[in-house]
Steps between C-alpha positions, in 0.01 A plus 500: 500500500282599227623611164563857434187680399266281679599549857710812509404868532684773314511834677687815423625692798735789595689564822735771622871454548718636777783608264616849416296625327205294617333338199164332418582154338241295333485127436301204390394275784394128446331326805303193539118571504455245791679269729773527755762777511768433233869607466574807296772609265585864404604530148733803430625578147862572437698716268260496205178579686164320485457241216320172431732284712314617819170345372675174414665458837184621680287222323754234587506604868126526511462154353726379798262663750713813569352852481682769303536870498672648198598862545594776263796709655540671170170679440515627870815697381368618186744314296487269187658157455865466413840515684536877458166572681534250777553596872857579568565240777336206680473705831287744314242228436528316834218716663270385210559133563475518873174720491357261250586200733335677792185558267498142404535378862182695590280323243269247658568226253880512564684321789738776605743238629551365151598803292811563275638779288611409145663758271690542188434487124496119489618429856234243530740280302668386191452396219240742386402563863409136580759382757374721792137402449604133472694541824197635678282225368754242623495653847130515508466134395753401769307684768169348396643154484440477121858449377482129438837338480671821584309554813697588813340381828351740744549820289356801678696776318682548181740743342570572138774747383560635147749729365423688168682699241855566589436384855386845617149367558435252767167347595462303830153339545400334835176297521357326801218248577175627639 
């Protein structure tokens, strides 16, 4: 894959949710400018809202050849960052995540069979959000046959799971070969 900035398109898009009340949620979509369909990851922020970690994770995933869609569930609700302003419960934001996933699946650069929802403040991993991204990169290397000594023969599909915070946030990523 090409490096971020040389082969990736940045788009800003909004989509409607099916929750009550229906909302218009916006996000930053990073897709390859050319080539075959790629897997996609949805980045949803947790209890402290949108911050700089999303861009960090998106860059690492894009460098691994994975498209990203980082959504802002907070602005759609007219709230600011911080625990006191956050949505009251996970079910309140599930319509956002699933509508974003459906939007992502309709993009021509994305392979709809290779999508995943990721959420939580740093649910992409620890320390400092690095573990989950590392897991995704490891799975991608396995599937591509680029894992060197760690290569498992005949890998067609891989799964990474990461728990964050007090264990209340769980991320499961499933990637498959094209």
